[in-house]
PLY file of the C-alpha trace (Angstrom):
ply
format ascii 1.0
element vertex 344
property float x
property float y
property float z
element edge 343
property int vertex1
property int vertex2
end_header
82.30 -81.84 -73.83
80.75 -78.71 -72.35
81.16 -78.09 -68.67
77.47 -77.35 -68.21
75.43 -79.85 -66.00
71.69 -80.43 -66.38
69.62 -78.45 -63.94
68.18 -80.54 -61.10
64.27 -80.55 -61.04
62.81 -78.61 -58.25
60.69 -80.35 -55.54
57.64 -78.60 -56.74
57.94 -79.86 -60.42
59.47 -83.23 -59.48
56.65 -85.36 -60.80
55.10 -82.84 -63.23
55.25 -84.03 -66.92
55.12 -81.82 -70.06
51.54 -81.53 -71.59
51.93 -80.53 -75.15
48.24 -80.51 -75.65
47.60 -78.04 -72.88
48.44 -74.43 -73.84
47.54 -71.11 -72.56
45.07 -70.22 -75.13
42.74 -73.04 -73.88
39.71 -72.02 -71.82
39.43 -74.62 -69.06
36.00 -73.24 -67.91
34.39 -73.71 -71.27
31.86 -76.58 -71.57
31.99 -78.36 -74.83
28.64 -79.23 -76.49
27.55 -82.83 -76.42
26.06 -84.24 -79.62
24.04 -87.48 -80.38
26.91 -88.76 -82.47
29.17 -88.86 -79.40
26.80 -91.07 -77.49
26.46 -94.84 -77.47
22.85 -95.22 -76.60
20.53 -97.06 -75.80
21.41 -97.31 -72.07
21.21 -100.58 -70.18
19.34 -99.27 -67.09
16.62 -96.75 -66.64
17.49 -93.81 -64.33
14.82 -91.77 -62.41
14.59 -88.98 -59.94
11.72 -87.60 -57.95
11.23 -84.28 -56.10
8.54 -83.13 -53.73
7.10 -79.74 -54.11
5.04 -77.53 -51.56
1.45 -77.24 -51.86
1.33 -73.57 -52.94
3.21 -74.49 -56.10
0.56 -77.01 -57.24
-1.58 -74.66 -59.26
1.51 -73.05 -61.04
3.05 -76.37 -61.86
-0.26 -77.72 -63.42
-0.33 -74.65 -65.71
3.30 -74.96 -66.88
3.66 -78.72 -66.94
2.90 -78.97 -70.68
5.78 -76.53 -71.34
8.06 -78.72 -69.13
6.99 -81.92 -70.99
7.72 -80.29 -74.36
11.11 -79.20 -73.35
12.13 -82.62 -71.95
10.77 -84.47 -74.96
13.53 -82.77 -77.06
15.94 -84.79 -74.98
13.84 -87.90 -74.82
13.17 -87.71 -71.14
9.73 -88.71 -69.65
8.28 -86.69 -66.87
5.31 -87.06 -64.52
3.44 -84.82 -62.11
1.82 -86.61 -59.20
-0.59 -84.29 -57.45
-1.71 -86.89 -54.89
1.78 -87.51 -53.48
2.90 -83.94 -54.30
6.00 -85.04 -56.36
7.56 -84.71 -59.73
9.42 -87.60 -61.56
11.72 -87.72 -64.52
12.93 -90.88 -66.22
15.17 -91.87 -69.04
13.77 -93.66 -72.09
15.13 -95.98 -74.80
15.68 -92.98 -77.02
17.68 -90.95 -74.48
21.16 -90.25 -76.01
22.70 -87.74 -73.44
23.84 -89.61 -70.26
24.06 -86.40 -68.23
20.69 -84.96 -69.22
18.89 -86.83 -66.44
20.95 -84.82 -63.91
19.91 -81.67 -65.69
16.31 -82.75 -65.49
16.62 -83.41 -61.75
17.94 -79.89 -61.25
15.04 -78.60 -63.34
12.53 -80.26 -60.83
14.50 -78.74 -57.99
14.38 -75.26 -59.41
10.61 -75.48 -60.15
9.99 -76.71 -56.57
11.92 -73.68 -55.23
9.63 -71.13 -57.07
11.92 -70.44 -60.01
9.86 -69.30 -63.04
9.59 -72.05 -65.71
11.13 -69.92 -68.57
14.29 -69.38 -66.27
14.36 -72.93 -64.99
14.39 -74.47 -68.50
17.82 -72.80 -69.10
19.35 -75.40 -66.82
19.08 -77.95 -69.75
21.76 -76.05 -71.55
25.30 -77.43 -71.26
26.96 -74.09 -70.16
24.29 -73.47 -67.34
24.59 -75.00 -63.94
22.55 -74.58 -60.68
23.27 -74.53 -57.02
20.75 -74.70 -54.15
22.29 -73.10 -51.00
20.76 -73.83 -47.64
20.86 -70.81 -45.28
18.74 -71.90 -42.36
21.54 -73.69 -40.53
23.77 -70.66 -39.86
21.86 -69.19 -36.96
19.17 -70.43 -34.58
17.56 -67.13 -33.90
14.57 -66.63 -36.30
14.66 -62.80 -36.09
18.39 -62.73 -36.81
17.93 -65.11 -39.76
15.18 -62.94 -41.32
17.30 -59.87 -40.94
20.42 -61.32 -42.63
18.30 -62.73 -45.45
16.80 -59.37 -45.95
20.26 -57.87 -46.02
21.11 -60.22 -48.87
18.23 -58.89 -50.88
18.74 -55.28 -50.12
16.35 -52.41 -50.43
14.11 -52.93 -53.46
16.34 -55.85 -54.40
19.32 -53.58 -55.14
21.93 -55.83 -53.54
20.55 -58.98 -55.24
20.71 -57.16 -58.61
24.31 -56.15 -58.03
25.28 -59.81 -57.32
23.57 -60.90 -60.45
25.33 -58.36 -62.54
28.78 -59.10 -61.24
28.53 -62.89 -61.16
26.45 -63.23 -64.32
24.13 -65.62 -62.45
20.39 -65.80 -61.70
19.79 -65.62 -58.00
16.49 -66.24 -56.22
16.03 -66.12 -52.43
13.07 -68.23 -51.24
12.33 -69.47 -47.87
15.33 -71.24 -46.24
17.34 -71.63 -49.49
18.94 -69.59 -52.20
18.68 -70.87 -55.79
21.44 -69.77 -58.25
21.91 -70.53 -62.05
24.90 -69.73 -64.07
28.44 -70.81 -64.78
30.64 -72.75 -62.37
32.80 -69.66 -61.58
29.83 -67.44 -60.93
28.09 -70.03 -58.69
31.22 -70.26 -56.58
31.26 -66.45 -56.05
27.51 -66.47 -55.27
27.88 -69.25 -52.69
30.72 -67.34 -50.97
28.69 -64.12 -50.83
25.58 -65.84 -49.52
27.44 -67.81 -46.83
29.40 -64.78 -45.70
26.22 -62.78 -45.49
24.63 -65.41 -43.21
27.76 -65.38 -41.04
27.11 -61.58 -40.50
29.52 -60.26 -43.10
27.75 -57.66 -45.29
27.47 -58.44 -49.07
28.79 -55.04 -49.89
32.38 -56.10 -48.92
32.33 -59.06 -51.48
30.63 -56.81 -54.06
33.33 -54.20 -53.84
35.96 -56.96 -54.14
34.37 -58.34 -57.37
34.11 -54.82 -58.90
37.88 -54.29 -58.31
38.72 -57.68 -59.76
36.55 -56.99 -62.88
38.47 -53.74 -63.56
41.85 -55.31 -62.93
41.02 -58.22 -65.36
40.73 -55.62 -68.17
44.38 -54.69 -67.92
46.58 -57.27 -69.74
49.72 -56.48 -67.68
47.90 -56.93 -64.32
46.11 -59.94 -65.39
49.38 -62.01 -64.87
50.18 -60.53 -61.50
48.93 -60.96 -57.95
46.01 -58.64 -57.05
46.44 -58.79 -53.28
47.78 -55.22 -53.03
44.77 -53.87 -54.86
41.99 -55.77 -53.02
40.52 -54.22 -49.81
41.31 -55.94 -46.57
38.36 -55.68 -44.20
39.18 -56.40 -40.60
36.49 -57.52 -38.16
36.58 -55.09 -35.18
34.65 -55.87 -32.09
33.52 -52.70 -30.26
34.87 -52.39 -26.74
32.28 -52.96 -24.05
32.06 -51.06 -20.89
33.67 -52.90 -18.06
31.13 -53.87 -15.50
31.85 -53.44 -11.85
32.64 -56.74 -10.16
29.82 -58.11 -8.02
30.28 -58.05 -4.30
30.69 -61.44 -3.09
30.01 -62.69 0.40
32.94 -63.64 2.59
33.53 -67.36 2.43
32.89 -69.14 5.60
35.50 -71.38 6.90
35.23 -74.91 5.69
34.11 -77.32 8.47
34.11 -81.07 8.34
31.00 -81.05 10.44
27.50 -80.55 8.88
25.56 -77.37 9.83
23.16 -77.58 12.79
19.68 -78.92 12.11
17.00 -76.33 12.08
14.34 -76.86 14.80
11.02 -78.43 13.78
7.52 -77.04 14.46
6.98 -79.62 17.09
10.28 -78.67 18.80
9.29 -75.07 18.98
5.88 -76.01 20.50
7.61 -78.09 23.16
9.95 -75.24 24.07
7.02 -72.82 24.50
4.89 -75.40 26.39
2.14 -75.21 23.71
2.69 -78.91 22.83
1.45 -80.10 26.31
-1.80 -78.08 26.38
-5.13 -79.63 25.68
-7.13 -79.00 22.52
-9.47 -76.55 24.22
-6.66 -74.60 25.79
-4.95 -74.38 22.40
-8.19 -73.02 20.82
-8.58 -70.45 23.67
-4.99 -69.39 23.22
-5.52 -68.80 19.45
-8.71 -66.86 20.25
-6.85 -64.63 22.70
-4.08 -63.98 20.13
-6.71 -63.15 17.44
-8.34 -60.64 19.88
-4.99 -58.97 20.71
-4.31 -58.55 16.99
-7.77 -57.07 16.40
-7.27 -54.64 19.32
-4.02 -53.43 17.87
-5.65 -52.79 14.51
-8.63 -50.90 16.18
-6.15 -48.78 18.09
-4.29 -47.80 14.79
-7.51 -46.93 13.11
-8.62 -44.76 16.02
-5.37 -42.85 16.01
-5.66 -42.23 12.24
-9.20 -40.78 12.73
-8.06 -38.44 15.56
-5.35 -37.07 13.27
-8.10 -35.59 11.15
-9.60 -33.50 13.87
-6.30 -31.99 15.17
-6.28 -28.31 14.03
-3.26 -27.22 11.89
-0.74 -24.74 13.22
-1.71 -21.13 12.44
0.63 -18.17 12.28
1.06 -16.15 15.44
-0.75 -12.73 15.10
-0.77 -10.00 17.75
-4.10 -8.80 19.24
-3.20 -5.15 18.49
-2.92 -5.87 14.83
-6.16 -7.68 14.76
-7.92 -4.65 16.56
-6.44 -2.10 13.99
-7.48 -4.27 11.09
-11.08 -4.44 12.41
-11.30 -0.62 12.97
-9.97 0.15 9.52
-12.50 -2.16 8.00
-15.40 -0.51 10.03
-14.22 2.91 8.75
-14.14 1.82 5.21
-17.80 0.58 5.47
-18.98 3.95 7.08
-17.22 5.90 4.32
-18.99 3.73 1.64
-22.35 4.36 3.22
-22.00 8.19 3.34
-21.09 8.29 -0.42
-23.96 6.08 -1.25
-26.50 8.29 0.66
-25.29 11.59 -0.98
0 1
1 2
2 3
3 4
4 5
5 6
6 7
7 8
8 9
9 10
10 11
11 12
12 13
13 14
14 15
15 16
16 17
17 18
18 19
19 20
20 21
21 22
22 23
23 24
24 25
25 26
26 27
27 28
28 29
29 30
30 31
31 32
32 33
33 34
34 35
35 36
36 37
37 38
38 39
39 40
40 41
41 42
42 43
43 44
44 45
45 46
46 47
47 48
48 49
49 50
50 51
51 52
52 53
53 54
54 55
55 56
56 57
57 58
58 59
59 60
60 61
61 62
62 63
63 64
64 65
65 66
66 67
67 68
68 69
69 70
70 71
71 72
72 73
73 74
74 75
75 76
76 77
77 78
78 79
79 80
80 81
81 82
82 83
83 84
84 85
85 86
86 87
87 88
88 89
89 90
90 91
91 92
92 93
93 94
94 95
95 96
96 97
97 98
98 99
99 100
100 101
101 102
102 103
103 104
104 105
105 106
106 107
107 108
108 109
109 110
110 111
111 112
112 113
113 114
114 115
115 116
116 117
117 118
118 119
119 120
120 121
121 122
122 123
123 124
124 125
125 126
126 127
127 128
128 129
129 130
130 131
131 132
132 133
133 134
134 135
135 136
136 137
137 138
138 139
139 140
140 141
141 142
142 143
143 144
144 145
145 146
146 147
147 148
148 149
149 150
150 151
151 152
152 153
153 154
154 155
155 156
156 157
157 158
158 159
159 160
160 161
161 162
162 163
163 164
164 165
165 166
166 167
167 168
168 169
169 170
170 171
171 172
172 173
173 174
174 175
175 176
176 177
177 178
178 179
179 180
180 181
181 182
182 183
183 184
184 185
185 186
186 187
187 188
188 189
189 190
190 191
191 192
192 193
193 194
194 195
195 196
196 197
197 198
198 199
199 200
200 201
201 202
202 203
203 204
204 205
205 206
206 207
207 208
208 209
209 210
210 211
211 212
212 213
213 214
214 215
215 216
216 217
217 218
218 219
219 220
220 221
221 222
222 223
223 224
224 225
225 226
226 227
227 228
228 229
229 230
230 231
231 232
232 233
233 234
234 235
235 236
236 237
237 238
238 239
239 240
240 241
241 242
242 243
243 244
244 245
245 246
246 247
247 248
248 249
249 250
250 251
251 252
252 253
253 254
254 255
255 256
256 257
257 258
258 259
259 260
260 261
261 262
262 263
263 264
264 265
265 266
266 267
267 268
268 269
269 270
270 271
271 272
272 273
273 274
274 275
275 276
276 277
277 278
278 279
279 280
280 281
281 282
282 283
283 284
284 285
285 286
286 287
287 288
288 289
289 290
290 291
291 292
292 293
293 294
294 295
295 296
296 297
297 298
298 299
299 300
300 301
301 302
302 303
303 304
304 305
305 306
306 307
307 308
308 309
309 310
310 311
311 312
312 313
313 314
314 315
315 316
316 317
317 318
318 319
319 320
320 321
321 322
322 323
323 324
324 325
325 326
326 327
327 328
328 329
329 330
330 331
331 332
332 333
333 334
334 335
335 336
336 337
337 338
338 339
339 340
340 341
341 342
342 343
């Protein structure tokens, strides 16, 4: 007997069993193709989905509907375009052999209603292509702020949106209050994170930079098995310090009293105090006239004083009489001198 004891299982791997069929060379993200031989059709029940579309898409859908019908016929799915109700309907038939294709057809109608071109939307029928409709109108109530953040997601001349498509290998379309994305599960997860962070006021360039670093690190076989936390940038949200406002001057609090404040006098009380309440109607009218005349007299007096101000001469500089006489004599001499020269 050897003295070695069997190692006790750790708490983490206590209930984990060996999986001989699961090895490292298996790609868990890969979607296997489904063939008619694997199906057990016909189905017992008919499944159907309907989707409404906006009015501005009506003319486009009428043009491309034959293309949509032809593509769905290959999977034995019936489709219908109702222009009166403004809806599109897809149904399974007796010849339908793929049980999941009805969900793919439903996603196709959603993408067509969200302004995705028909040639791009038909790719959703492939097994390795999925879609995600991201709602972005519930992140902020301010309309101007919503439009600004949505434009930030697109970028100047669509540069930011193009960078997101290249890094995630997904098709992304921003339309109205939603963002339609098509691609693999892994790419759709990255797109959703970027879109939601952008609507939460985190610029897409931060997530784009992180994806670029991850793509470069994945090329190195040594680093592919290690943690990448030390290589990824850590962006901290910093709030700028605001200037401290001076505290508002508050009035001194009055002492609390159990008694209510004194009641303000009424108009009748004031008339009783002045004695006006006991006067007759004629006397009241005469008193009002007298008060009106007094006010008119005061206004006339003010106007008269303003008019008199216009006739008051301004203050002149004090000039001596001798200076005035000298200036006069010099001006007379100049005139005589001019006359002599003119006569000669």
